[in-house]
Backbone as CSV, one residue per row, in Angstrom:
resi,resn,N_x,N_y,N_z,CA_x,CA_y,CA_z,C_x,C_y,C_z
1,MET,-111.703,-16.774,32.578,-112.951,-16.083,32.462,-113.732,-16.264,33.756
2,LEU,-114.279,-15.166,34.229,-115.129,-15.167,35.411,-116.539,-14.858,34.942
3,LEU,-117.500,-15.702,35.309,-118.887,-15.532,34.874,-119.815,-15.369,36.067
4,ALA,-120.831,-14.549,35.893,-121.886,-14.404,36.894,-123.193,-14.225,36.143
5,THR,-124.252,-14.876,36.619,-125.566,-14.753,35.996,-126.521,-14.102,36.980
6,TYR,-127.280,-13.159,36.469,-128.251,-12.420,37.262,-129.608,-12.530,36.580
7,SER,-130.676,-12.486,37.376,-132.014,-12.432,36.780,-132.770,-11.261,37.399
8,ASP,-133.778,-10.806,36.683,-134.598,-9.730,37.218,-135.554,-10.291,38.265
9,SER,-136.260,-9.413,38.962,-137.114,-9.870,40.063,-138.279,-10.727,39.590
10,SER,-138.680,-10.612,38.324,-139.775,-11.439,37.818,-139.293,-12.825,37.407
11,GLY,-137.988,-12.983,37.211,-137.433,-14.254,36.763,-137.595,-14.498,35.279
12,SER,-138.068,-13.496,34.534,-138.305,-13.691,33.102,-137.135,-13.231,32.225
13,MET,-136.129,-12.623,32.841,-134.977,-12.133,32.103,-133.710,-12.477,32.873
14,ALA,-132.670,-12.834,32.149,-131.395,-13.134,32.797,-130.265,-12.533,31.984
15,ALA,-129.138,-12.332,32.663,-127.936,-11.824,32.002,-126.738,-12.553,32.579
16,THR,-125.856,-12.993,31.710,-124.576,-13.545,32.146,-123.520,-12.513,31.801
17,VAL,-122.770,-12.106,32.806,-121.696,-11.133,32.632,-120.390,-11.887,32.740
18,GLY,-119.488,-11.624,31.807,-118.194,-12.296,31.809,-117.052,-11.311,31.841
19,LEU,-116.044,-11.617,32.625,-114.798,-10.864,32.642,-113.752,-11.773,32.013
20,LEU,-113.290,-11.406,30.831,-112.309,-12.201,30.111,-110.932,-11.608,30.347
21,VAL,-109.992,-12.416,30.770,-108.619,-11.975,30.975,-107.814,-12.448,29.769
22,ILE,-107.291,-11.505,29.014,-106.553,-11.782,27.793,-105.066,-11.567,28.085
23,ASP,-104.190,-12.029,27.219,-102.750,-11.975,27.477,-102.172,-10.567,27.521
24,SER,-102.840,-9.585,26.896,-102.309,-8.217,26.870,-103.435,-7.246,26.526
25,PRO,-103.222,-5.947,26.793,-104.218,-4.962,26.381,-104.443,-5.001,24.865
26,LYS,-103.362,-5.174,24.109,-103.469,-5.239,22.649,-104.310,-6.463,22.235
27,GLY,-104.105,-7.592,22.904,-104.869,-8.804,22.625,-106.343,-8.636,22.952
28,ALA,-106.647,-7.942,24.059,-108.036,-7.695,24.442,-108.721,-6.818,23.399
29,ARG,-108.024,-5.777,22.969,-108.571,-4.883,21.948,-108.795,-5.647,20.637
30,ALA,-107.828,-6.490,20.253,-107.937,-7.263,19.008,-109.120,-8.228,19.056
31,LEU,-109.320,-8.895,20.199,-110.447,-9.815,20.326,-111.769,-9.067,20.194
32,GLY,-111.872,-7.906,20.830,-113.075,-7.096,20.729,-113.345,-6.661,19.297
33,GLU,-112.305,-6.233,18.602,-112.460,-5.815,17.207,-112.834,-6.995,16.310
34,GLN,-112.233,-8.152,16.567,-112.548,-9.350,15.790,-114.013,-9.733,15.979
35,TYR,-114.484,-9.662,17.214,-115.883,-9.983,17.496,-116.812,-8.990,16.789
36,SER,-116.472,-7.707,16.851,-117.317,-6.678,16.233,-117.456,-6.859,14.735
37,SER,-116.394,-7.320,14.094,-116.424,-7.430,12.638,-116.903,-8.806,12.151
38,ALA,-117.210,-9.727,13.054,-117.667,-11.064,12.656,-119.026,-10.964,11.959
39,THR,-119.182,-11.724,10.880,-120.460,-11.697,10.161,-121.514,-12.558,10.853
40,ASP,-121.100,-13.599,11.530,-122.030,-14.468,12.238,-121.734,-14.356,13.729
41,GLN,-122.178,-13.255,14.341,-121.870,-13.007,15.743,-122.707,-13.883,16.653
42,GLY,-122.069,-14.890,17.194,-122.689,-15.639,18.271,-122.360,-14.904,19.554
43,PRO,-122.753,-15.425,20.672,-122.443,-14.734,21.926,-120.955,-14.807,22.256
44,LEU,-120.391,-13.703,22.705,-119.006,-13.686,23.176,-118.935,-14.408,24.520
45,VAL,-119.998,-14.278,25.299,-120.137,-14.999,26.563,-121.420,-15.804,26.461
46,ARG,-121.308,-17.103,26.593,-122.498,-17.957,26.535,-123.272,-17.829,27.852
47,PRO,-124.596,-17.794,27.753,-125.407,-17.734,28.967,-125.156,-18.951,29.857
48,VAL,-125.097,-18.707,31.136,-124.887,-19.782,32.102,-126.059,-19.781,33.068
49,GLY,-126.787,-20.879,33.098,-127.892,-21.018,34.040,-127.438,-21.785,35.268
50,PHE,-128.019,-21.482,36.400,-127.661,-22.156,37.639,-128.878,-22.865,38.212
51,PRO,-128.708,-24.120,38.665,-129.828,-24.914,39.177,-130.579,-24.219,40.311
52,LYS,-131.870,-24.424,40.299,-132.778,-23.935,41.338,-132.801,-22.404,41.424
53,THR,-132.532,-21.747,40.292,-132.675,-20.291,40.200,-133.537,-19.993,38.987
54,ALA,-133.891,-18.713,38.812,-134.690,-18.316,37.650,-133.954,-18.596,36.346
55,SER,-132.626,-18.684,36.397,-131.843,-18.911,35.179,-131.598,-20.389,34.896
56,ASP,-132.222,-21.268,35.658,-131.967,-22.709,35.577,-132.013,-23.261,34.147
57,ASP,-133.020,-22.892,33.374,-133.179,-23.429,32.017,-132.634,-22.506,30.940
58,TRP,-131.933,-21.477,31.331,-131.437,-20.495,30.365,-130.179,-21.029,29.715
59,VAL,-130.312,-21.543,28.511,-129.171,-22.191,27.858,-128.825,-21.571,26.515
60,ALA,-129.688,-20.756,25.950,-129.404,-20.178,24.638,-129.597,-18.674,24.685
61,VAL,-128.790,-17.980,23.926,-128.958,-16.536,23.876,-130.263,-16.226,23.185
62,ALA,-131.060,-15.455,23.839,-132.327,-15.011,23.274,-132.378,-13.518,23.513
63,GLY,-131.553,-12.790,22.813,-131.495,-11.362,23.043,-130.239,-10.781,22.461
64,ALA,-129.431,-10.141,23.280,-128.285,-9.399,22.780,-127.010,-9.792,23.494
65,THR,-125.914,-9.639,22.792,-124.586,-9.792,23.383,-123.832,-8.503,23.120
66,GLU,-123.235,-7.954,24.139,-122.452,-6.728,24.028,-121.088,-6.978,24.672
67,TYR,-120.085,-6.195,24.276,-118.782,-6.305,24.912,-118.169,-4.924,25.022
68,GLN,-117.165,-4.795,25.876,-116.444,-3.537,26.012,-115.045,-3.819,26.514
69,HIS,-114.063,-3.215,25.856,-112.674,-3.283,26.302,-112.543,-2.298,27.449
70,THR,-111.859,-2.661,28.514,-111.850,-1.840,29.727,-110.758,-0.778,29.760
71,GLY,-110.109,-0.511,28.652,-109.110,0.559,28.617,-107.839,0.130,27.917
72,ASP,-107.051,1.108,27.520,-105.848,0.827,26.732,-104.740,0.139,27.521
73,VAL,-104.777,0.194,28.841,-103.715,-0.422,29.635,-104.186,-1.692,30.340
74,SER,-105.357,-2.142,29.980,-105.961,-3.277,30.675,-106.093,-4.491,29.749
75,PRO,-105.743,-5.679,30.260,-105.900,-6.889,29.444,-107.278,-7.534,29.590
76,TYR,-108.274,-6.752,30.007,-109.595,-7.292,30.289,-110.601,-6.904,29.216
77,LEU,-111.558,-7.790,29.050,-112.687,-7.545,28.160,-113.929,-7.947,28.946
78,LEU,-114.901,-7.071,29.008,-116.174,-7.369,29.658,-117.192,-7.708,28.585
79,ALA,-118.023,-8.691,28.854,-119.056,-9.066,27.902,-120.317,-9.450,28.667
80,VAL,-121.455,-9.261,28.023,-122.725,-9.632,28.638,-123.637,-10.238,27.574
81,SER,-124.332,-11.285,27.948,-125.389,-11.865,27.129,-126.670,-11.721,27.937
82,VAL,-127.696,-11.200,27.316,-128.940,-10.938,28.030,-130.117,-11.418,27.191
83,GLY,-131.124,-11.926,27.852,-132.301,-12.379,27.129,-133.348,-12.960,28.048
84,THR,-134.347,-13.535,27.435,-135.464,-14.107,28.185,-135.105,-15.482,28.742
85,THR,-135.691,-15.820,29.872,-135.501,-17.150,30.458,-136.621,-18.096,30.032
86,GLU,-137.595,-17.574,29.325,-138.739,-18.374,28.904,-138.370,-19.164,27.649
87,ALA,-138.219,-20.462,27.795,-137.784,-21.318,26.683,-138.742,-21.271,25.497
88,SER,-139.988,-20.976,25.738,-140.975,-20.959,24.658,-140.959,-19.656,23.864
89,ARG,-140.190,-18.665,24.312,-140.175,-17.359,23.642,-138.940,-17.181,22.789
90,SER,-139.104,-16.548,21.663,-137.998,-16.132,20.809,-138.069,-14.622,20.684
91,PRO,-137.021,-13.911,21.073,-137.059,-12.453,20.959,-137.313,-12.034,19.522
92,GLY,-138.100,-11.002,19.373,-138.418,-10.506,18.049,-139.577,-11.230,17.399
93,GLU,-140.079,-12.263,18.027,-141.235,-12.991,17.510,-142.327,-12.950,18.575
94,LEU,-143.169,-11.937,18.473,-144.228,-11.747,19.455,-145.554,-12.277,18.922
95,PRO,-146.417,-12.752,19.802,-147.731,-13.249,19.369,-148.659,-12.079,19.016
96,GLU,-149.709,-12.393,18.272,-150.748,-11.386,17.997,-151.321,-10.960,19.339
97,PRO,-151.675,-9.779,19.561,-151.734,-8.629,18.655,-150.475,-7.751,18.716
98,TRP,-149.352,-8.258,19.196,-148.153,-7.451,19.413,-147.098,-7.579,18.313
99,THR,-147.420,-8.223,17.221,-146.410,-8.445,16.173,-145.825,-7.138,15.640
100,SER,-146.575,-6.060,15.682,-146.053,-4.773,15.195,-144.946,-4.224,16.101
101,GLN,-144.787,-4.808,17.282,-143.783,-4.344,18.249,-142.492,-5.175,18.226
102,GLU,-142.376,-6.104,17.287,-141.229,-7.019,17.285,-139.894,-6.299,17.178
103,ARG,-139.802,-5.249,16.390,-138.544,-4.510,16.258,-138.122,-3.929,17.609
104,TYR,-139.085,-3.407,18.350,-138.793,-2.814,19.657,-138.354,-3.880,20.661
105,GLU,-138.863,-5.083,20.490,-138.468,-6.201,21.357,-136.965,-6.445,21.223
106,ASN,-136.446,-6.493,20.008,-135.013,-6.698,19.799,-134.199,-5.524,20.325
107,GLU,-134.656,-4.312,20.076,-133.948,-3.125,20.552,-133.882,-3.091,22.077
108,ARG,-134.919,-3.603,22.711,-134.944,-3.630,24.180,-133.802,-4.471,24.732
109,TRP,-133.574,-5.667,24.154,-132.500,-6.529,24.636,-131.135,-5.872,24.441
110,ILE,-130.952,-5.246,23.297,-129.678,-4.572,23.022,-129.448,-3.450,24.020
111,SER,-130.484,-2.682,24.293,-130.378,-1.571,25.239,-130.077,-2.074,26.654
112,ILE,-130.754,-3.115,27.079,-130.511,-3.675,28.418,-129.076,-4.176,28.526
113,GLY,-128.607,-4.883,27.499,-127.226,-5.371,27.499,-126.223,-4.240,27.582
114,ALA,-126.446,-3.187,26.824,-125.529,-2.043,26.832,-125.518,-1.358,28.196
115,HIS,-126.686,-1.204,28.819,-126.744,-0.572,30.148,-126.043,-1.425,31.204
116,LEU,-126.273,-2.720,31.167,-125.591,-3.605,32.118,-124.081,-3.530,31.945
117,LEU,-123.646,-3.579,30.711,-122.219,-3.536,30.421,-121.598,-2.232,30.915
118,HIS,-122.284,-1.133,30.677,-121.790,0.165,31.132,-121.671,0.192,32.660
119,SER,-122.671,-0.341,33.355,-122.635,-0.376,34.826,-121.481,-1.221,35.342
120,PHE,-121.319,-2.414,34.771,-120.232,-3.283,35.218,-118.875,-2.690,34.882
121,ASP,-118.757,-2.045,33.723,-117.488,-1.437,33.336,-117.112,-0.330,34.319
122,GLY,-118.087,0.496,34.689,-117.813,1.562,35.656,-117.387,1.014,36.997
123,SER,-118.073,-0.002,37.480,-117.726,-0.604,38.772,-116.365,-1.290,38.715
124,PHE,-116.102,-2.004,37.640,-114.833,-2.713,37.501,-113.672,-1.722,37.405
125,SER,-113.844,-0.673,36.618,-112.791,0.333,36.476,-112.497,1.010,37.801
126,THR,-113.540,1.315,38.564,-113.350,1.926,39.889,-112.599,0.973,40.811
127,ALA,-112.988,-0.280,40.828,-112.311,-1.267,41.678,-110.837,-1.435,41.274
128,MET,-110.546,-1.385,40.011,-109.151,-1.515,39.547,-108.327,-0.321,39.986
129,ARG,-108.894,0.883,39.929,-108.158,2.089,40.359,-107.907,2.047,41.862
130,GLU,-108.885,1.606,42.641,-108.751,1.551,44.083,-107.754,0.488,44.525
131,ASP,-107.579,-0.532,43.699,-106.679,-1.638,44.044,-105.214,-1.247,43.879
132,ARG,-104.939,-0.215,43.125,-103.542,0.172,42.840,-102.925,0.881,43.962
């Protein structure tokens, strides 16, 4: 597994992107399907914080985890965990007067994770085609 953690320019959000190398394309697809059907979905990729960066204290998923199989002939699975770097915050639990926006808070993390995953998948797929 190859991991990279990125943060936004404010330092309040981070994402860990993982490239998982599985034994076969069938195995990668099976792992993705197993994760999708899990009733207690923890992160497929655990957040990784790096010292002296905005992600330094980022140790727990506070947001969304998404994954994508990179194609039928590829043994790779891409995954991303995204959330807040603020240890005092829990996604979906906003202080007054914003409590009515809590649902949108959760949807935001899911959307950000999906967009990041789509971007990395496109870049990775292009790099794989160029390498052949």
